[in-house]
C-alpha positions as CSV (number, residue, x, y, z in Angstrom):
1,X,-19.1,-128.3,38.2
2,X,-17.9,-126.4,34.7
3,X,-15.4,-124.5,34.1
4,X,-13.5,-124.3,36.9
5,X,-9.7,-123.1,36.0
6,X,-10.1,-120.8,39.0
7,X,-7.3,-118.2,38.6
8,X,-5.6,-117.5,42.4
9,X,-5.0,-114.0,43.5
10,X,-2.1,-112.4,45.7
11,X,-3.6,-112.6,48.9
12,X,-1.2,-110.1,50.4
13,X,-3.0,-107.2,48.1
14,X,-6.4,-106.2,48.3
15,X,-6.1,-104.3,45.0
16,X,-7.5,-105.9,42.3
17,X,-8.3,-104.5,38.9
18,X,-11.6,-105.5,37.4
19,X,-12.6,-103.9,34.1
20,X,-16.6,-104.1,33.6
21,X,-18.4,-104.9,30.4
22,X,-21.3,-102.7,29.7
23,X,-24.2,-104.3,28.1
24,X,-28.0,-103.6,28.0
25,X,-30.5,-105.3,30.3
26,X,-33.2,-107.1,29.3
27,X,-36.4,-105.2,28.6
28,X,-38.2,-106.9,31.2
29,X,-35.7,-105.9,33.8
30,X,-37.3,-102.8,36.0
31,X,-35.2,-99.6,36.8
32,X,-33.8,-99.7,40.5
33,X,-35.7,-98.2,43.3
34,X,-33.5,-95.8,45.2
35,X,-30.8,-96.7,47.6
36,X,-31.6,-96.1,51.5
37,X,-30.5,-93.2,53.0
38,X,-29.0,-94.4,56.2
39,X,-25.5,-92.8,55.5
40,X,-26.6,-89.8,54.7
41,X,-28.7,-89.3,57.8
42,X,-25.6,-90.6,60.1
43,X,-23.5,-88.0,58.3
44,X,-25.8,-85.2,58.5
45,X,-27.1,-85.7,62.3
46,X,-26.2,-85.2,65.8
47,X,-25.3,-87.7,68.3
48,X,-29.0,-88.3,68.9
49,X,-30.0,-87.7,65.3
50,X,-27.4,-90.8,64.3
51,X,-28.8,-92.9,67.4
52,X,-32.1,-92.6,65.9
53,X,-31.3,-93.1,62.3
54,X,-29.7,-96.3,63.3
55,X,-32.6,-97.3,65.6
56,X,-35.2,-96.4,62.5
57,X,-32.7,-98.7,59.9
58,X,-33.0,-101.6,62.7
59,X,-36.7,-101.3,63.0
60,X,-37.2,-101.2,59.1
61,X,-35.0,-104.6,59.0
62,X,-33.1,-105.4,55.5
63,X,-33.3,-103.7,53.1
64,X,-35.3,-101.0,53.8
65,X,-39.1,-101.6,53.5
66,X,-40.7,-99.7,50.7
67,X,-43.3,-96.8,52.9
68,X,-46.8,-97.2,52.4
69,X,-48.6,-94.4,50.7
70,X,-52.1,-93.0,51.6
71,X,-53.5,-93.9,48.3
72,X,-52.3,-97.4,48.5
73,X,-53.7,-100.2,50.5
74,X,-51.0,-103.1,51.2
75,X,-52.4,-105.4,49.0
76,X,-52.0,-102.7,46.1
77,X,-48.6,-101.8,47.2
78,X,-47.7,-105.2,47.1
79,X,-49.0,-105.9,43.5
80,X,-47.5,-102.6,42.5
81,X,-44.3,-103.9,43.8
82,X,-44.1,-107.4,42.3
83,X,-44.9,-105.7,38.7
84,X,-41.3,-104.6,38.8
85,X,-40.1,-107.4,40.9
86,X,-41.5,-110.5,39.7
87,X,-41.4,-113.8,40.9
88,X,-38.3,-115.5,39.6
89,X,-40.3,-118.6,39.4
90,X,-43.3,-117.1,37.7
91,X,-40.9,-115.9,35.4
92,X,-38.7,-118.8,35.1
93,X,-39.1,-119.2,31.4
94,X,-37.9,-115.9,30.6
95,X,-34.6,-116.1,33.1
96,X,-34.1,-119.7,30.9
97,X,-34.4,-117.9,27.9
98,X,-31.8,-115.1,28.9
99,X,-29.5,-117.7,29.8
100,X,-29.4,-119.6,26.5
101,X,-25.8,-120.1,25.2
102,X,-24.5,-118.5,28.4
103,X,-22.6,-120.2,31.4
104,X,-24.9,-119.3,34.8
105,X,-23.0,-118.7,37.8
106,X,-24.8,-119.0,41.1
107,X,-24.2,-116.9,44.1
108,X,-26.2,-117.7,47.3
109,X,-26.7,-115.8,50.5
110,X,-27.3,-118.1,53.5
111,X,-29.2,-116.9,56.3
112,X,-32.5,-115.9,54.9
113,X,-31.9,-117.3,51.6
114,X,-30.9,-121.1,52.1
115,X,-32.2,-121.0,55.8
116,X,-34.7,-119.2,57.7
117,X,-33.7,-116.4,60.1
118,X,-33.9,-118.0,63.7
119,X,-33.5,-116.8,67.1
120,X,-30.0,-118.4,67.8
121,X,-27.6,-117.8,64.8
122,X,-25.8,-121.0,65.8
123,X,-28.8,-123.1,64.6
124,X,-29.6,-121.9,61.4
125,X,-29.4,-125.1,59.8
126,X,-30.5,-125.4,56.1
127,X,-32.7,-128.6,55.5
128,X,-31.7,-131.7,53.8
129,X,-33.9,-130.8,51.0
130,X,-32.2,-127.6,50.4
131,X,-28.8,-128.9,50.9
132,X,-29.5,-131.7,48.0
133,X,-31.0,-128.8,45.6
134,X,-27.4,-126.7,46.4
135,X,-25.5,-129.8,46.0
136,X,-27.4,-130.4,42.4
137,X,-26.9,-126.6,41.3
138,X,-23.2,-126.7,42.0
139,X,-23.0,-129.8,39.7
140,X,-24.4,-127.9,37.0
141,X,-23.2,-124.7,37.6
142,X,-19.9,-122.9,39.5
143,X,-21.9,-122.0,42.9
144,X,-20.6,-120.0,45.6
145,X,-21.9,-119.0,49.0
146,X,-21.6,-115.3,49.9
147,X,-22.3,-114.4,53.3
148,X,-21.4,-112.5,56.4
149,X,-20.7,-115.3,58.1
150,X,-17.4,-116.8,59.1
151,X,-16.2,-119.2,56.2
152,X,-15.7,-121.9,58.7
153,X,-19.0,-121.9,60.3
154,X,-20.8,-121.4,56.8
155,X,-19.0,-124.7,55.8
156,X,-20.4,-126.6,58.6
157,X,-23.7,-125.6,58.0
158,X,-23.5,-126.3,54.2
159,X,-21.1,-129.0,54.1
160,X,-20.7,-129.4,50.7
161,X,-17.1,-129.3,49.4
162,X,-17.8,-128.8,45.5
163,X,-19.0,-125.1,46.3
164,X,-17.0,-121.5,46.7
165,X,-17.2,-120.0,50.0
166,X,-16.7,-116.5,50.5
167,X,-17.3,-115.5,54.5
168,X,-16.9,-112.3,56.1
169,X,-18.7,-110.6,53.3
170,X,-16.3,-111.9,50.6
171,X,-13.1,-111.0,52.6
172,X,-12.4,-114.9,53.4
173,X,-12.9,-116.6,50.0
174,X,-11.9,-120.3,49.2
175,X,-12.8,-122.4,46.3
176,X,-12.7,-126.2,45.5
177,X,-9.1,-127.6,45.1
178,X,-8.6,-129.8,42.2
179,X,-7.0,-132.3,44.8
180,X,-9.2,-134.4,47.0
181,X,-6.4,-136.0,48.8
182,X,-6.8,-133.7,52.2
183,X,-10.0,-135.2,53.8
184,X,-10.7,-132.4,56.3
185,X,-10.2,-129.4,54.0
186,X,-10.9,-129.7,50.1
187,X,-10.6,-125.8,49.8
188,X,-8.0,-124.2,48.2
189,X,-7.2,-120.2,49.3
190,X,-8.0,-117.8,46.6
191,X,-8.1,-114.4,48.4
192,X,-8.1,-112.8,51.8
193,X,-7.7,-108.9,51.7
194,X,-7.9,-108.2,55.2
195,X,-5.6,-110.4,57.2
196,X,-3.8,-107.5,58.6
197,X,-7.3,-106.7,60.3
198,X,-7.3,-109.9,62.2
199,X,-5.6,-109.0,65.7
200,X,-8.1,-105.5,66.2
201,X,-11.0,-107.8,65.0
202,X,-10.3,-110.5,67.8
203,X,-9.9,-107.8,70.3
204,X,-13.4,-105.8,69.2
205,X,-14.7,-109.0,69.5
206,X,-13.7,-109.8,73.2
207,X,-14.4,-106.0,74.3
208,X,-18.1,-106.3,73.1
209,X,-18.6,-109.7,74.5
210,X,-18.1,-108.2,77.8
211,X,-19.9,-104.9,77.1
212,X,-23.3,-106.5,75.8
213,X,-23.5,-108.5,78.8
214,X,-25.9,-105.9,80.3
215,X,-27.9,-105.9,77.0
216,X,-30.3,-109.1,77.5
217,X,-30.5,-111.2,74.0
218,X,-27.5,-109.7,72.5
219,X,-25.3,-112.1,71.1
220,X,-21.7,-111.3,69.9
221,X,-20.3,-113.6,67.0
222,X,-16.8,-113.7,65.7
223,X,-16.7,-113.8,61.8
224,X,-13.1,-113.9,61.4
225,X,-12.9,-110.7,59.4
226,X,-15.8,-109.1,60.9
227,X,-18.0,-109.0,64.3
228,X,-21.7,-109.4,64.1
229,X,-23.7,-108.2,66.9
230,X,-27.4,-109.9,66.6
231,X,-30.1,-107.9,68.0
232,X,-33.3,-110.3,66.8
233,X,-33.7,-111.4,70.3
234,X,-33.0,-107.7,72.0
235,X,-36.2,-105.7,72.8
236,X,-36.8,-102.9,70.8
237,X,-36.7,-100.4,73.5
238,X,-32.9,-101.4,74.0
239,X,-31.7,-101.2,70.6
240,X,-30.8,-97.4,70.8
241,X,-28.6,-98.3,74.1
242,X,-27.1,-101.4,72.1
243,X,-26.4,-99.0,69.3
244,X,-24.6,-96.5,71.3
245,X,-22.5,-99.2,73.0
246,X,-21.1,-100.5,70.0
247,X,-20.4,-96.8,68.6
248,X,-18.6,-96.2,71.7
249,X,-16.3,-99.2,71.5
250,X,-15.5,-98.6,67.8
251,X,-14.4,-94.9,69.0
252,X,-11.4,-96.2,69.6
253,X,-11.1,-98.0,66.4
254,X,-11.1,-96.0,63.5
255,X,-10.4,-98.5,61.3
256,X,-13.5,-100.3,61.4
257,X,-16.9,-99.3,60.4
258,X,-20.2,-100.2,61.5
259,X,-22.7,-101.3,58.9
260,X,-26.2,-102.9,59.5
261,X,-27.8,-106.3,58.1
262,X,-30.8,-108.3,58.9
263,X,-31.3,-108.1,62.6
264,X,-27.4,-107.6,63.1
265,X,-25.1,-104.7,63.5
266,X,-21.7,-105.4,61.8
267,X,-18.3,-104.1,62.4
268,X,-16.0,-104.4,59.1
269,X,-12.7,-103.1,58.3
270,X,-12.5,-99.7,56.3
271,X,-11.0,-101.2,53.0
272,X,-13.2,-101.1,49.9
273,X,-14.7,-104.5,50.0
274,X,-17.8,-106.1,50.1
275,X,-20.2,-108.8,48.8
276,X,-20.5,-107.1,45.4
277,X,-16.4,-107.0,45.2
278,X,-16.4,-110.8,46.3
279,X,-18.7,-111.3,43.2
280,X,-16.6,-109.6,40.8
281,X,-13.5,-111.6,42.1
282,X,-15.1,-114.8,41.8
283,X,-16.4,-114.1,38.3
284,X,-12.4,-113.2,37.5
285,X,-11.3,-116.1,38.9
286,X,-13.4,-118.6,37.2
287,X,-12.6,-116.7,33.7
288,X,-15.7,-114.6,33.3
289,X,-14.5,-110.8,34.1
290,X,-14.8,-109.6,30.3
291,X,-17.3,-112.2,28.8
292,X,-20.4,-111.9,27.4
293,X,-21.1,-115.6,27.7
294,X,-21.7,-115.5,31.4
295,X,-25.0,-115.1,33.4
296,X,-24.3,-114.4,37.0
297,X,-27.6,-115.1,39.1
298,X,-27.4,-113.9,42.8
299,X,-29.9,-114.5,45.5
300,X,-30.0,-113.1,48.7
301,X,-32.5,-111.1,51.4
302,X,-30.2,-108.7,52.9
303,X,-29.1,-104.9,52.8
304,X,-25.5,-106.0,52.2
305,X,-26.6,-108.1,49.2
306,X,-27.6,-105.1,47.8
307,X,-23.9,-104.6,46.9
308,X,-24.1,-107.2,44.7
309,X,-27.2,-106.7,43.1
310,X,-25.8,-103.3,42.3
311,X,-22.6,-104.8,40.8
312,X,-25.0,-106.8,38.3
313,X,-27.0,-103.9,37.5
314,X,-24.0,-101.6,36.7
315,X,-22.6,-104.5,34.6
316,X,-25.9,-104.9,32.5
317,X,-25.4,-108.6,32.8
318,X,-26.8,-110.7,35.3
319,X,-30.2,-111.0,37.4
320,X,-30.4,-110.2,41.2
321,X,-33.2,-112.1,43.1
322,X,-34.4,-110.5,46.5
323,X,-35.8,-113.1,49.2
324,X,-38.2,-111.1,50.7
325,X,-42.2,-111.3,51.7
326,X,-42.8,-107.4,51.6
327,X,-42.0,-105.0,49.3
328,X,-38.5,-103.5,50.1
329,X,-36.3,-100.9,48.1
330,X,-33.8,-102.9,45.9
331,X,-31.7,-103.3,43.1
332,X,-32.6,-106.6,42.6
333,X,-34.5,-107.5,39.3
334,X,-36.8,-110.7,40.8
335,X,-37.7,-111.7,44.1
336,X,-38.4,-114.9,45.9
337,X,-40.6,-115.0,48.9
338,X,-39.1,-117.5,51.0
339,X,-36.2,-120.3,51.2
340,X,-38.4,-122.5,50.4
341,X,-39.2,-120.8,47.0
342,X,-35.4,-120.6,46.7
343,X,-35.1,-124.1,46.8
344,X,-37.8,-124.6,44.1
345,X,-36.5,-122.4,42.1
346,X,-32.9,-123.9,42.3
347,X,-34.6,-127.4,41.4
348,X,-36.1,-125.8,38.5
349,X,-32.7,-124.7,37.1
350,X,-31.2,-128.1,37.6
351,X,-34.2,-129.6,35.6
352,X,-34.2,-127.1,33.1
353,X,-30.4,-127.8,32.7
354,X,-31.0,-131.7,32.8
355,X,-33.3,-132.0,30.2
356,X,-33.6,-129.0,28.1
357,X,-30.5,-129.2,27.1
358,X,-30.2,-132.9,27.3
359,X,-27.2,-133.0,29.3
360,X,-26.2,-134.6,32.6
361,X,-24.5,-132.3,35.2
362,X,-21.0,-133.6,36.6
């Protein structure tokens, strides 16, 4: 990896100052579609309306699917969406041209991006071919896995020591250590802005384990700085009951908030921290916070990844790539359909780096 002069931050403080440099997006990058309106529906509705809003959002999955219009067929709608969110593979030459003279920094979600969405989240394994692609990318560019999962869990899936790992939506960040003397853990602590919430998160996890036993298929996962309630195996008719149950538990914890990802409800601390903030922090740690010489590329499939896509769009610098087979509202600039295409894109980046530049990645 290149340019790994990481600046460790004070883990006791969650206040980081970011100075965002504004520049102009490439003319080929489309204007963003409107953001999902779940929060507005929840704020303005009564108890039943709030539950219905959550269920509607759960049904739409994440990000919200673009709603069909009467005048467009499903095929026409997809073709129209692709025009504004073209395939990162078909537009690879354009992306490569945009990166000339710049340092690429790669940010990758895990579930639905590097591995398929599976019924059992504990079995969301990446293929060996994907691991090789990620390993090769990390040898060419600073690379981070940014996920809602527990950092230790995601490291056990990826099993690559030369990456940055931002678990719990960026609330638990570790990066490659310059020293390799520790055989079990090659990571050096960078940032944990929500440490004081650990006892509370632990308590809520234990409560939800007991409470959700009445909901067949629900699975509760402790992701250290957040709790995930997976509903991918819960019958749709039980989603409203599950939302009510989770919300009733959170009534006793005003310092925690409920959010939604792809087939998952997530309980997080109320601090202003998300995948977008994690991306900014990592760029700052790499020395690129105020640089025009970097091209951040973020690939993700989830509503929580929209925070990172929005940061890149607001910076006027970098590329967001949404992984989705169907048209969805997103602030990403490009799209890929599935993890297999993500793997192909990563491989092409490595080939471009090695052969177009005549450089061997270290």
